[in-house]
C-alpha positions as CSV (number, residue, x, y, z in Angstrom):
1,X,-36.3,-60.1,-39.0
2,X,-33.2,-60.4,-37.2
3,X,-33.0,-58.9,-33.5
4,X,-31.0,-55.4,-35.0
5,X,-33.1,-54.5,-37.5
6,X,-36.5,-54.0,-35.3
7,X,-39.9,-54.2,-37.2
8,X,-40.2,-52.5,-40.5
9,X,-40.7,-48.8,-40.9
10,X,-44.6,-48.0,-40.9
11,X,-45.4,-51.9,-40.4
12,X,-47.3,-53.6,-37.8
13,X,-46.2,-53.9,-34.4
14,X,-46.3,-57.2,-32.2
15,X,-48.5,-56.0,-28.9
16,X,-45.8,-58.6,-26.6
17,X,-48.7,-58.6,-23.7
18,X,-51.3,-59.9,-25.9
19,X,-49.5,-61.5,-29.0
20,X,-51.8,-59.4,-31.7
21,X,-51.0,-57.1,-34.1
22,X,-52.4,-53.5,-34.4
23,X,-51.3,-51.0,-37.4
24,X,-48.6,-48.2,-36.2
25,X,-51.0,-45.8,-37.6
26,X,-53.5,-46.5,-34.7
27,X,-53.9,-43.2,-32.2
28,X,-52.9,-44.8,-28.7
29,X,-55.6,-45.3,-26.2
30,X,-56.6,-41.8,-24.7
31,X,-55.6,-41.5,-21.5
32,X,-58.8,-39.4,-19.8
33,X,-58.6,-36.3,-17.9
34,X,-55.5,-34.9,-17.2
35,X,-56.7,-35.5,-13.3
36,X,-56.5,-38.9,-13.8
37,X,-52.7,-38.8,-15.5
38,X,-51.5,-36.6,-13.1
39,X,-50.9,-36.6,-9.5
40,X,-53.2,-34.7,-7.5
41,X,-51.4,-31.7,-6.0
42,X,-52.1,-32.0,-1.7
43,X,-53.4,-28.9,-0.2
44,X,-50.8,-26.6,1.2
45,X,-50.0,-27.5,4.7
46,X,-52.0,-25.6,7.3
47,X,-50.1,-23.8,10.7
48,X,-49.7,-26.4,13.1
49,X,-49.4,-29.2,10.6
50,X,-46.6,-31.2,10.0
51,X,-44.3,-30.1,6.8
52,X,-43.9,-32.5,4.0
53,X,-40.0,-33.9,4.0
54,X,-37.8,-33.4,1.3
55,X,-34.5,-33.9,0.0
56,X,-32.8,-32.0,-2.0
57,X,-29.7,-30.5,-3.7
58,X,-28.3,-27.4,-3.1
59,X,-26.4,-25.2,-5.7
60,X,-22.9,-26.8,-4.7
61,X,-24.4,-30.6,-5.0
62,X,-24.8,-31.6,-1.5
63,X,-28.3,-33.1,-0.1
64,X,-30.4,-31.3,1.9
65,X,-33.5,-32.7,3.8
66,X,-35.8,-31.1,6.3
67,X,-34.8,-34.0,8.5
68,X,-31.0,-32.5,9.1
69,X,-32.7,-29.5,11.2
70,X,-34.7,-31.2,13.4
71,X,-34.2,-30.3,17.0
72,X,-31.5,-27.7,15.9
73,X,-33.3,-24.7,13.7
74,X,-36.2,-23.6,12.3
75,X,-36.2,-23.4,8.6
76,X,-37.4,-20.2,6.3
77,X,-38.3,-22.2,3.6
78,X,-38.9,-20.0,0.3
79,X,-40.1,-21.5,-2.8
80,X,-39.5,-19.1,-6.0
81,X,-40.7,-19.5,-9.2
82,X,-37.3,-19.2,-11.6
83,X,-33.5,-18.1,-11.4
84,X,-32.1,-14.6,-13.1
85,X,-36.0,-13.8,-13.1
86,X,-36.6,-10.0,-12.0
87,X,-38.7,-10.7,-9.5
88,X,-37.2,-13.6,-7.9
89,X,-34.2,-12.0,-7.9
90,X,-35.2,-8.4,-6.3
91,X,-36.9,-11.1,-3.5
92,X,-33.8,-13.1,-2.8
93,X,-31.2,-9.9,-3.0
94,X,-33.4,-7.9,-0.3
95,X,-33.2,-11.6,2.0
96,X,-29.4,-11.7,1.0
97,X,-29.2,-8.4,1.9
98,X,-30.9,-8.8,5.7
99,X,-29.6,-12.5,5.8
100,X,-29.2,-11.7,9.6
101,X,-32.8,-11.3,9.9
102,X,-33.6,-15.3,8.6
103,X,-30.4,-16.9,9.2
104,X,-28.9,-17.8,12.2
105,X,-28.2,-20.2,15.1
106,X,-32.2,-20.7,15.1
107,X,-33.6,-20.5,12.1
108,X,-32.1,-21.4,8.2
109,X,-33.0,-19.5,5.1
110,X,-33.7,-22.3,2.1
111,X,-34.9,-21.4,-1.1
112,X,-36.0,-23.8,-3.9
113,X,-36.9,-23.3,-6.8
114,X,-37.7,-26.2,-10.2
115,X,-34.2,-24.6,-11.9
116,X,-31.4,-27.4,-12.5
117,X,-28.6,-27.4,-9.6
118,X,-26.1,-25.8,-12.2
119,X,-28.3,-23.1,-13.1
120,X,-28.5,-22.3,-9.3
121,X,-24.8,-22.6,-9.0
122,X,-24.2,-19.9,-11.9
123,X,-27.3,-18.0,-9.9
124,X,-25.7,-18.1,-6.1
125,X,-22.6,-17.1,-7.9
126,X,-23.7,-14.5,-9.7
127,X,-25.7,-13.0,-7.2
128,X,-23.4,-13.3,-4.1
129,X,-26.2,-15.6,-2.1
130,X,-24.9,-17.4,0.9
131,X,-28.0,-19.4,1.7
132,X,-28.9,-22.5,0.1
133,X,-30.7,-22.8,-3.3
134,X,-32.4,-26.0,-3.9
135,X,-32.9,-27.5,-7.2
136,X,-36.4,-29.3,-7.2
137,X,-35.7,-30.2,-10.9
138,X,-36.3,-33.9,-10.1
139,X,-38.9,-35.2,-10.2
140,X,-39.6,-32.2,-11.5
141,X,-41.3,-30.1,-8.8
142,X,-41.4,-32.8,-6.1
143,X,-41.5,-30.6,-3.2
144,X,-43.4,-27.8,-4.4
145,X,-46.1,-30.3,-5.6
146,X,-46.0,-31.6,-2.0
147,X,-46.2,-28.2,-0.2
148,X,-49.4,-27.3,-2.6
149,X,-47.2,-24.4,-4.5
150,X,-46.6,-26.2,-7.9
151,X,-48.2,-24.4,-11.1
152,X,-48.6,-27.2,-13.4
153,X,-49.1,-25.1,-16.4
154,X,-45.8,-22.9,-16.2
155,X,-43.9,-26.0,-14.6
156,X,-42.6,-23.6,-11.7
157,X,-43.5,-22.9,-8.1
158,X,-45.2,-20.2,-7.3
159,X,-44.3,-17.9,-4.2
160,X,-44.7,-20.0,-1.4
161,X,-43.1,-19.2,2.0
162,X,-43.2,-21.7,5.0
163,X,-41.8,-21.1,8.4
164,X,-41.2,-24.8,9.9
165,X,-40.2,-25.2,13.5
166,X,-37.5,-27.5,15.4
167,X,-40.0,-30.0,15.5
168,X,-40.8,-30.0,11.7
169,X,-44.3,-28.8,12.3
170,X,-45.6,-25.5,9.6
171,X,-46.2,-22.5,12.3
172,X,-46.7,-19.9,9.3
173,X,-47.2,-19.5,5.9
174,X,-47.6,-17.1,2.9
175,X,-48.7,-17.8,-0.5
176,X,-48.4,-15.6,-3.5
177,X,-48.7,-15.8,-7.5
178,X,-45.9,-15.6,-9.8
179,X,-45.6,-11.9,-10.0
180,X,-46.5,-10.9,-6.1
181,X,-43.6,-10.4,-3.9
182,X,-43.3,-11.4,-0.5
183,X,-42.8,-8.8,2.5
184,X,-40.0,-9.3,4.1
185,X,-41.5,-7.4,7.4
186,X,-43.8,-10.1,7.3
187,X,-41.1,-12.9,7.7
188,X,-39.8,-11.0,10.7
189,X,-43.1,-10.5,12.1
190,X,-43.3,-14.6,11.8
191,X,-40.3,-15.2,13.0
192,X,-40.4,-12.9,16.0
193,X,-44.3,-14.3,16.6
194,X,-42.8,-17.9,16.8
195,X,-40.0,-16.7,19.6
196,X,-37.0,-17.6,17.1
């Protein structure tokens, strides 16, 4: 058999690690329960705990790291399920309409979803958003998992918001289901309570 031709279709294949032959019709070994295959999602970080670090790309292709805001600004990190979806759109439009309440020299809004960069660019352009939309696309949902807000069945983030201070510590958090919009008044109260 030449290197270019590969094994015969439907024929046996050689297991390089054992040297034994096996029929290609055999089922692959059972990987066990899903909990053993998928990485276990950590718990949602609580108030007073360090916020998990992240490095994501915004809608303009710029790298954004939580560490970039250390000692400079607090971060209002808003996870949302999908770009262009009705509830997400209304939440982000509300933030956009009152952006001065949530984004200034003391606080920076960062909105993150598992959508790819180019979808987020189209979403930001169509909606006029002037705050970063972060692509938590690859590894898929890595940041959402780190914050305990990734929905494994749907492959998206649930509605989790984290107020992170200049030292990188979680000062306030709220997590809602996919269909439950969050209250901007709660954001305002949390920012005021944190002295930001």
